[in-house]
C-alpha positions as CSV (number, residue, x, y, z in Angstrom):
1,M,0.1,-0.2,0.1
2,N,1.2,3.5,-0.9
3,A,1.4,6.3,1.6
4,P,-1.9,8.4,1.3
5,I,-2.4,11.7,-0.2
6,R,-4.1,14.9,0.7
7,Y,-6.7,16.0,-2.2
8,K,-8.9,19.1,-1.6
9,G,-9.2,18.4,2.3
10,Y,-9.4,14.6,1.8
11,E,-6.8,11.8,2.9
12,V,-6.9,9.5,-0.5
13,A,-5.1,5.9,0.8
14,P,-5.0,4.2,-2.4
15,S,-4.2,0.3,-2.3
16,A,-3.6,-2.5,-5.2
17,Q,-4.4,-6.3,-3.7
18,R,-3.1,-9.3,-5.4
19,L,-5.6,-11.9,-5.9
20,P,-4.6,-15.2,-6.6
21,N,-5.3,-15.3,-10.8
22,G,-2.8,-13.0,-10.3
23,L,-4.5,-9.6,-11.0
24,Y,-4.6,-6.5,-8.8
25,A,-7.8,-5.2,-7.1
26,A,-7.7,-1.7,-7.4
27,N,-9.1,-0.5,-4.0
28,L,-9.0,3.2,-2.2
29,T,-10.5,4.8,1.2
30,I,-10.9,8.1,1.5
31,G,-11.5,10.4,4.7
32,P,-11.1,14.1,5.5
33,L,-7.8,15.2,7.1
34,A,-8.9,15.5,10.5
35,A,-9.4,11.8,10.9
36,T,-6.0,10.8,11.9
37,P,-5.3,13.7,14.9
38,A,-3.3,13.0,17.9
39,P,-4.6,9.2,19.5
40,S,-4.3,11.8,22.9
41,Q,-7.0,14.1,21.9
42,T,-10.0,13.8,23.2
43,V,-13.5,15.7,22.7
44,A,-15.9,16.1,25.6
45,T,-19.8,15.9,24.4
46,S,-22.6,16.1,27.1
47,G,-20.4,15.8,29.7
48,T,-18.3,13.0,28.4
49,Q,-15.1,12.0,26.7
50,A,-15.3,10.8,23.6
51,S,-12.1,9.7,21.4
52,Q,-11.8,11.8,18.4
53,P,-10.1,9.4,16.3
54,E,-13.4,7.0,16.4
55,T,-16.3,9.4,15.8
56,L,-14.3,10.9,12.5
57,R,-13.8,7.6,11.8
58,S,-16.9,6.6,10.8
59,A,-16.2,9.8,7.9
60,L,-14.2,7.2,6.6
61,V,-15.1,5.7,3.0
62,S,-14.4,2.7,1.6
63,F,-14.0,1.4,-2.0
64,D,-13.3,-2.5,-2.7
65,A,-12.0,-3.6,-6.5
66,L,-13.2,-0.8,-8.5
67,D,-11.5,-2.7,-11.3
68,Y,-8.6,-5.0,-11.8
69,F,-5.3,-4.9,-13.5
70,F,-2.2,-6.8,-14.3
71,D,0.1,-4.4,-13.3
72,E,-0.3,-3.0,-9.6
73,R,0.8,0.6,-10.0
74,H,-1.8,1.1,-12.6
75,A,-4.4,-0.4,-9.7
76,L,-2.9,2.3,-8.1
77,A,-2.8,4.8,-10.6
78,Y,-6.6,3.7,-10.8
79,A,-7.2,4.2,-7.6
80,C,-5.7,7.6,-7.5
81,R,-8.1,9.0,-10.1
82,W,-11.5,7.3,-9.6
83,A,-10.6,9.1,-5.9
84,R,-9.8,12.3,-7.2
85,M,-13.0,12.3,-9.6
86,W,-15.1,10.9,-6.6
87,I,-13.5,13.7,-4.3
88,D,-14.7,16.5,-7.2
89,E,-18.1,15.5,-7.4
90,Q,-19.0,15.5,-3.9
91,R,-17.6,18.9,-3.4
92,R,-19.7,19.9,-6.8
93,C,-23.0,18.7,-5.0
94,A,-22.1,20.0,-1.9
């Protein structure tokens, strides 16, 4: 898996999973940049403390097997390109 990249306020984590048939599945996880704060940060809600990473983790979106490729680099490139299109569409509709 490659290191996550940042795009328009989102953190994009593309990955390529090698399958038994030799192909690579293009996978993707997208979340807001704030989804990775320091573990010691907490948010107080209604007199109780909830862990901020747990609260923001629900904002993560994962896509598995967007498409299949013979080359790992092609799968990663496709996942990155797909993420940019998805983010641009979310921002356009907001």
